[in-house]
C-alpha positions as CSV (number, residue, x, y, z in Angstrom):
1,M,14.6,-39.2,-15.3
2,R,12.0,-39.0,-12.6
3,G,9.2,-41.6,-12.4
4,S,5.7,-41.2,-11.1
5,S,6.9,-42.2,-7.6
6,G,9.1,-39.0,-7.4
7,D,6.1,-36.9,-8.4
8,D,4.0,-38.7,-5.7
9,S,6.6,-37.9,-3.1
10,A,6.7,-34.2,-4.0
11,E,2.9,-34.1,-3.9
12,R,2.8,-35.7,-0.5
13,L,5.4,-33.3,0.8
14,A,3.4,-30.3,-0.6
15,D,0.2,-31.6,1.0
16,T,2.0,-32.2,4.3
17,L,3.5,-28.7,4.2
18,S,0.1,-27.1,3.3
19,R,-1.6,-28.9,6.2
20,Y,1.1,-27.8,8.6
21,L,0.9,-24.1,7.5
22,R,-2.9,-24.2,7.9
23,S,-2.9,-25.9,11.3
24,S,-0.1,-23.7,12.7
25,G,-1.8,-20.4,11.6
26,I,1.2,-19.5,9.5
27,S,-0.9,-19.7,6.3
28,A,-3.4,-17.1,7.6
29,R,-0.6,-14.8,8.8
30,L,1.0,-15.0,5.3
31,K,-2.2,-14.0,3.7
32,Q,-2.4,-11.0,6.1
33,Q,1.2,-10.0,5.2
34,S,0.3,-10.1,1.5
35,V,-1.4,-6.8,1.9
36,L,2.0,-5.2,2.4
37,N,3.1,-6.3,-1.1
38,D,-0.3,-5.7,-2.8
39,W,-0.9,-2.3,-1.1
40,A,-1.2,-0.1,-4.2
41,E,-3.3,-2.7,-6.1
42,L,-5.7,-3.1,-3.1
43,L,-6.1,0.6,-2.2
44,G,-5.4,2.3,-5.5
45,P,-2.7,4.7,-6.7
46,Q,-4.0,7.9,-5.0
47,I,-3.9,6.4,-1.5
48,A,-0.7,4.4,-2.2
49,A,1.0,7.7,-3.2
50,V,0.5,9.2,0.3
51,T,0.8,6.1,2.4
52,R,3.1,3.1,3.1
53,P,2.3,-0.1,4.9
54,I,4.8,-1.1,7.6
55,S,3.7,-4.3,9.3
56,V,0.7,-6.4,10.4
57,G,0.9,-7.4,14.1
58,G,-0.2,-10.6,15.7
59,D,-3.3,-8.8,16.9
60,S,-4.3,-8.2,13.3
61,T,-3.5,-4.5,13.5
62,L,-1.9,-3.0,10.4
63,L,0.6,-0.2,11.0
64,A,1.0,2.2,8.1
65,E,2.4,5.7,7.5
66,A,0.7,8.7,6.0
67,T,2.5,11.7,4.5
68,S,0.5,14.4,6.5
69,H,-1.9,14.9,9.4
70,A,-4.6,15.9,6.9
71,W,-4.2,12.6,5.1
72,M,-4.2,10.7,8.4
73,A,-7.5,12.3,9.4
74,E,-9.0,11.4,6.0
75,L,-7.7,7.8,6.2
76,V,-9.1,7.3,9.7
77,M,-12.6,8.3,8.4
78,M,-12.1,5.8,5.5
79,E,-10.9,2.9,7.7
80,Q,-13.9,0.6,7.2
81,D,-13.7,1.0,3.4
82,L,-9.9,0.5,3.5
83,L,-10.3,-2.6,5.6
84,A,-12.9,-4.0,3.2
85,S,-10.4,-3.5,0.3
86,L,-7.5,-5.0,2.2
87,N,-9.4,-8.0,3.5
88,R,-10.3,-9.2,0.0
89,V,-7.0,-11.1,0.2
90,T,-6.6,-12.0,3.9
91,G,-9.0,-15.0,4.1
92,D,-9.9,-16.4,7.5
93,R,-7.9,-13.9,9.5
94,P,-8.9,-10.3,8.5
95,I,-7.1,-7.2,9.5
96,Q,-9.1,-5.7,12.3
97,R,-7.8,-2.1,12.4
98,I,-5.3,0.3,10.9
99,R,-3.0,2.4,13.1
100,W,-1.7,5.4,11.2
101,I,1.6,7.2,12.0
102,L,3.1,10.3,10.4
103,R,5.8,9.6,7.9
104,R,9.1,11.3,9.0
């Protein structure tokens, strides 16, 4: 049976880990990366059906695929709206731009 001292140790470890993740920038990068998993929820089913996120680079550029040149052109025109939707979850380190490539 664990006493309160065990719980205190776990809380101190969690606090220490949280501080480290924030100070190292890893926490912000993890928030950026969360858009890859939450893509459909953040951008909606229509856009998710014709796109796929690939990665977020260290320069805060999101690389994503589109199914056609026509969609790529449309998505480039929508970039500011897409960034606003994506950056609802990125916190202090927003995604700065989206680079589209054609899905092969």
